[in-house]
C-alpha positions as CSV (number, residue, x, y, z in Angstrom):
1,M,0.0,0.0,0.0
2,V,1.1,3.6,-0.5
3,E,3.1,4.8,2.5
4,E,1.1,6.7,5.1
5,K,4.0,9.0,6.1
6,N,2.3,12.4,5.8
7,G,3.0,14.4,8.9
8,S,1.0,14.2,12.1
9,E,0.3,18.0,12.3
10,M,-1.8,20.0,10.0
11,L,-0.4,22.6,7.7
12,T,-0.2,26.1,9.2
13,D,-2.5,28.8,7.8
14,A,0.5,30.3,6.0
15,E,1.4,27.0,4.4
16,A,-2.2,26.4,3.4
17,E,-2.3,29.8,1.7
18,L,1.1,29.5,0.0
19,Y,0.5,26.0,-1.3
20,D,-3.3,26.4,-2.0
21,R,-2.9,25.8,-5.8
22,Q,-0.7,22.8,-5.3
23,I,-3.0,21.2,-2.7
24,R,-5.9,21.6,-5.2
25,L,-3.7,19.9,-7.9
26,W,-2.3,16.9,-6.0
27,G,-4.1,16.8,-2.7
28,L,-3.4,17.6,1.0
29,E,-1.8,14.3,1.8
30,S,0.7,14.7,-1.0
31,Q,1.6,18.2,0.1
32,K,2.2,16.9,3.7
33,R,4.6,14.3,2.3
34,L,6.5,17.1,0.4
35,R,6.9,19.2,3.5
36,L,8.8,16.3,5.2
37,A,11.2,15.7,2.3
38,K,14.9,16.4,2.8
39,V,16.8,16.7,-0.5
40,L,20.5,16.6,-1.4
41,L,21.3,18.4,-4.7
42,I,24.8,17.6,-6.0
43,G,26.0,20.1,-8.7
44,L,24.8,23.7,-8.8
45,N,25.1,24.4,-12.5
46,G,22.2,25.7,-14.7
47,F,20.5,22.4,-14.6
48,G,20.8,22.0,-10.9
49,A,19.5,25.5,-10.4
50,E,16.4,24.7,-12.4
51,V,15.8,21.5,-10.3
52,A,16.2,23.4,-7.1
53,K,13.8,26.2,-8.1
54,N,11.0,23.7,-8.9
55,I,11.2,21.7,-5.8
56,I,11.8,24.6,-3.5
57,L,8.6,26.3,-4.8
58,A,6.8,23.0,-4.4
59,G,7.4,23.1,-0.6
60,I,9.9,20.5,0.5
61,K,11.3,20.6,4.0
62,S,14.9,21.3,3.2
63,I,17.5,21.2,0.5
64,K,21.3,21.0,0.8
65,F,23.4,22.2,-2.1
66,L,26.7,20.2,-2.5
67,D,29.3,21.5,-4.9
68,H,33.1,22.0,-4.5
69,R,33.5,23.9,-7.7
70,E,33.9,27.6,-8.2
71,L,31.4,29.8,-10.1
72,T,32.6,30.5,-13.7
73,V,31.8,33.1,-16.3
74,E,30.1,30.3,-18.3
75,D,27.8,29.5,-15.4
76,S,26.2,33.0,-15.7
77,S,24.5,32.0,-18.9
78,S,22.2,29.5,-17.2
79,Q,22.8,29.5,-13.4
80,F,20.4,32.2,-12.2
81,F,20.9,31.8,-8.4
82,A,24.5,33.2,-8.5
83,D,25.5,36.7,-9.4
84,R,28.3,37.6,-11.9
85,K,30.1,39.4,-9.1
86,D,30.4,36.0,-7.3
87,V,32.6,34.5,-10.1
88,G,35.4,32.6,-8.4
89,K,33.4,31.9,-5.2
90,N,32.0,28.5,-4.4
91,R,28.9,27.7,-6.5
92,A,26.9,26.1,-3.7
93,Q,27.5,29.0,-1.2
94,A,26.9,31.6,-3.9
95,S,23.5,30.1,-4.7
96,V,21.9,30.0,-1.2
97,D,20.5,33.5,-0.8
98,R,18.5,33.7,-4.0
99,A,17.3,30.2,-3.6
100,Q,16.1,30.9,-0.1
101,N,14.2,34.0,-1.3
102,L,12.0,31.7,-3.4
103,N,10.4,30.2,-0.3
104,S,11.1,31.2,3.3
105,M,9.4,28.0,4.5
106,V,12.1,25.8,3.0
107,E,15.5,25.4,4.7
108,V,18.3,26.0,2.1
109,T,21.9,25.2,3.1
110,A,25.2,24.7,1.2
111,D,28.2,22.4,1.5
112,D,31.3,23.2,-0.4
113,S,32.9,19.7,0.0
114,N,33.8,17.3,-2.8
115,I,31.3,14.5,-3.1
116,D,34.2,12.0,-2.9
117,T,35.0,13.0,0.7
118,K,31.5,12.0,1.9
119,P,31.1,8.5,3.5
120,D,28.2,6.3,2.5
121,T,26.4,7.2,5.8
122,F,26.2,10.8,4.7
123,F,23.4,10.0,2.3
124,R,21.1,8.3,4.8
125,D,20.1,11.7,6.2
126,F,18.1,12.5,3.0
127,D,14.9,11.3,1.4
128,V,16.1,12.2,-2.1
129,V,19.5,12.6,-3.7
130,C,19.8,14.3,-7.1
131,A,23.2,14.3,-8.7
132,S,24.7,16.0,-11.7
133,E,28.2,16.6,-13.1
134,C,29.3,13.3,-11.6
135,T,31.3,10.6,-13.3
136,I,30.0,7.1,-13.9
137,T,32.1,5.8,-11.0
138,Q,30.7,8.5,-8.7
139,L,27.1,7.9,-9.7
140,K,27.3,4.2,-9.2
141,R,28.8,4.7,-5.8
142,I,26.2,7.3,-4.7
143,N,23.3,5.2,-6.1
144,A,24.6,2.1,-4.2
145,A,24.7,4.1,-1.0
146,C,21.2,5.4,-1.6
147,R,20.0,1.8,-2.1
148,K,21.6,0.8,1.1
149,Y,19.7,3.4,3.1
150,N,16.4,3.3,1.1
151,V,16.9,6.8,-0.4
152,K,15.4,7.7,-3.8
153,F,18.1,8.5,-6.3
154,F,18.1,10.8,-9.3
155,A,20.8,11.8,-11.8
156,G,20.8,14.2,-14.8
157,D,22.9,16.4,-16.9
158,V,22.8,18.9,-19.7
159,W,25.4,19.2,-22.5
160,G,24.6,22.0,-24.9
161,M,21.3,21.0,-26.6
162,F,21.3,17.5,-25.2
163,G,20.4,16.1,-21.7
164,Y,19.1,13.3,-19.7
165,T,17.4,12.4,-16.4
166,F,17.5,9.0,-14.6
167,E,15.7,7.8,-11.6
168,D,16.0,4.8,-9.2
169,L,13.1,4.8,-6.8
170,L,13.8,1.2,-5.6
171,T,10.4,-0.3,-5.0
172,H,8.0,2.6,-5.4
173,E,4.4,2.7,-4.4
174,Y,2.1,5.4,-5.8
175,A,-1.5,6.4,-6.3
176,M,-3.0,7.6,-9.6
177,D,-6.4,8.8,-10.7
178,V,-8.1,6.7,-13.4
179,V,-11.1,8.1,-15.2
180,Q,-13.6,5.4,-16.2
181,S,-16.6,6.0,-18.5
182,K,-20.1,5.0,-17.6
183,K,-23.1,5.6,-19.8
184,K,-26.0,7.5,-18.3
185,P,-29.3,5.7,-18.5
186,G,-31.9,6.9,-21.0
187,P,-35.4,8.1,-20.2
188,G,-36.6,4.5,-20.1
189,G,-33.7,3.3,-18.0
190,D,-31.9,1.8,-20.9
191,S,-28.3,3.1,-21.3
192,K,-28.3,2.2,-25.0
193,D,-30.8,4.9,-25.7
194,N,-28.6,7.7,-24.3
195,G,-25.3,8.8,-25.9
196,S,-24.1,10.8,-22.8
197,V,-21.3,9.5,-20.6
198,D,-20.3,10.1,-17.0
199,G,-16.6,10.2,-16.1
200,I,-16.0,8.5,-12.8
201,V,-12.6,9.1,-11.2
202,N,-11.2,6.1,-9.3
203,T,-7.9,6.2,-7.3
204,V,-5.8,3.1,-7.9
205,K,-2.5,2.1,-6.2
206,R,0.4,0.6,-8.0
207,T,3.9,-0.5,-7.4
208,E,7.0,-0.4,-9.7
209,T,10.5,-1.8,-9.2
210,F,13.5,0.1,-10.4
211,V,17.1,-0.8,-11.3
212,P,20.3,1.0,-10.3
213,F,22.2,3.4,-12.6
214,E,24.8,0.8,-13.6
215,K,22.1,-1.4,-15.3
216,I,21.3,1.2,-18.0
217,L,24.8,2.0,-19.1
218,N,25.3,-0.7,-21.8
219,A,21.9,-1.5,-23.1
220,K,21.9,-3.8,-26.1
221,T,18.2,-3.7,-26.9
222,L,16.5,-0.3,-27.4
223,P,13.1,0.9,-28.4
224,K,12.7,2.1,-32.0
225,N,14.2,5.5,-32.8
226,S,16.3,5.7,-29.6
227,E,19.7,6.4,-31.2
228,V,20.1,9.4,-28.9
229,Y,20.8,6.9,-26.1
230,H,24.2,6.4,-27.7
231,L,25.0,10.1,-27.3
232,F,24.3,9.7,-23.6
233,Q,26.8,6.8,-23.5
234,I,29.5,8.9,-25.3
235,M,29.1,11.9,-23.0
236,M,29.3,9.8,-19.9
237,N,32.2,7.8,-21.1
238,Y,34.1,10.9,-22.1
239,R,33.6,12.4,-18.6
240,E,34.5,9.2,-16.9
241,K,37.8,8.9,-18.7
242,H,38.9,12.6,-18.8
243,G,37.2,13.9,-15.6
244,K,35.6,16.8,-17.5
245,D,33.1,17.7,-20.2
246,P,33.9,19.3,-23.6
247,H,34.5,23.0,-23.0
248,P,33.1,25.8,-25.3
249,N,36.7,26.9,-26.1
250,E,37.2,23.4,-27.6
251,R,34.3,23.7,-30.0
252,E,36.4,24.4,-33.1
253,S,39.2,22.0,-32.3
254,K,37.2,18.8,-32.9
255,L,38.6,17.1,-29.8
256,P,40.3,13.9,-30.8
257,E,39.5,12.3,-27.4
258,F,35.8,13.0,-27.9
259,S,36.0,11.5,-31.4
260,Q,37.6,8.4,-30.0
261,E,34.7,7.9,-27.6
262,A,32.2,8.4,-30.3
263,E,33.9,6.0,-32.7
264,A,34.1,3.3,-30.0
265,I,30.4,3.5,-29.4
266,I,29.6,3.6,-33.2
267,K,31.7,0.6,-33.8
268,E,30.4,-1.4,-30.8
269,Y,26.8,-0.9,-31.8
270,D,27.4,-0.9,-35.6
271,L,25.7,2.5,-36.0
272,G,27.3,3.6,-39.3
273,D,26.3,7.3,-39.8
274,K,23.1,7.1,-37.7
275,I,24.3,9.5,-35.0
276,N,26.7,11.7,-37.0
277,D,24.4,14.7,-36.8
278,L,24.1,14.2,-33.0
279,I,27.9,14.1,-32.2
280,E,28.5,17.0,-34.6
281,G,25.9,19.2,-32.8
282,D,26.1,21.6,-29.9
283,L,27.3,19.6,-26.9
284,Y,29.2,22.4,-25.1
285,A,28.4,24.2,-21.9
286,Q,24.7,24.5,-20.7
287,V,22.0,26.0,-22.9
288,S,19.5,27.7,-20.7
289,P,16.3,26.6,-22.4
290,V,17.4,23.0,-22.3
291,C,18.3,23.3,-18.6
292,A,14.8,24.6,-18.1
293,I,13.2,21.6,-19.9
294,L,15.4,18.9,-18.2
295,G,15.2,20.7,-14.8
296,G,11.5,20.9,-15.1
297,V,11.2,17.2,-15.9
298,M,13.6,16.3,-13.0
299,G,11.8,18.6,-10.6
300,Q,8.4,17.1,-11.5
301,E,9.7,13.6,-11.1
302,I,11.1,14.3,-7.6
303,I,7.7,15.9,-6.6
304,K,5.9,12.8,-7.9
305,A,8.2,10.4,-6.2
306,V,8.0,12.2,-2.8
307,S,4.3,12.8,-2.9
308,Q,3.6,9.3,-4.2
309,K,1.2,10.7,-6.7
310,E,1.0,9.7,-10.4
311,P,3.3,7.3,-12.3
312,P,7.0,8.1,-12.5
313,L,9.1,8.1,-15.7
314,H,10.6,4.7,-15.7
315,N,13.6,5.1,-15.9
316,L,15.7,7.2,-18.5
317,F,14.5,10.4,-20.1
318,L,16.5,11.7,-23.1
319,F,16.2,15.1,-24.8
320,D,16.9,14.7,-28.5
321,P,18.7,17.8,-29.9
322,A,17.8,16.7,-33.4
323,T,14.0,16.7,-32.9
324,M,13.8,19.0,-29.8
325,C,11.6,16.3,-28.2
326,G,12.0,14.2,-25.1
327,K,11.8,10.4,-25.0
328,A,11.3,8.2,-22.0
329,I,12.7,4.6,-22.3
330,R,12.9,1.8,-19.8
331,L,16.2,0.0,-19.6
332,G,17.9,-2.6,-17.4
333,H,15.0,-4.9,-16.7
């Protein structure tokens, strides 16, 4: 059954007023679950800022920003929490004040540590962990720690016009509203004589089981028209091996290291020229509108997971820069 963890006390008058529209949308019990949620957000780039904005406005209990990196000039094109005058300062610390201004009822804190310095026990203090700008090794380790302590895990990134989100909700229980049609009886009591239909809303409860991040990395069978998945593999492999992403200054140099990663995937999956347009596209820095799209998807998925309302995306969402459309695919099962 859906977990009944919803807070013993009622919402305050101020909370009820602030979250009135949301309560009407997904219900009081879901909002109570949100107000108890403690979130760790790793990586305060443009994508991370979009995720933070959406879940802070939704009314979670607290969010901790974790990022050891310094704010750069490139960040200012998409990271709206930090000011240009803060370039050179820690990104997490520089993002707190503006994030806090979004919702005074949410506790916003920052940690400028490197994620590699955190023990596995660090993650047990959160209900949700959302990670970006991490290598494959880091994501596998964080995901494993989250599984150990029954913490919901999300990962996502944006590279230029491309991006992804992933979620591992372990065994996830949720409720969803299903509209069922029922014909109204006619004048003589016979439903066949009347074309009008009543929509009856029934709430049903369902359970889904997820797989860890490592299970989706080398999928051999994909749904039709899912070639963009291979771009995800290339970008993650490049970061894993080189400890960084392609930089805008390298746009014209046609990085040989990046070409090698692309050629390896093309050869392994016998892709021919199927993804040439993707690997030759804009995969540099973070494009603000794409951050907004992927951050919106990720924020909504975190809200659904915490509130236990409506089915989650299961389990990989890819934004295709060629079609400007998102595609959800289920891998690793």
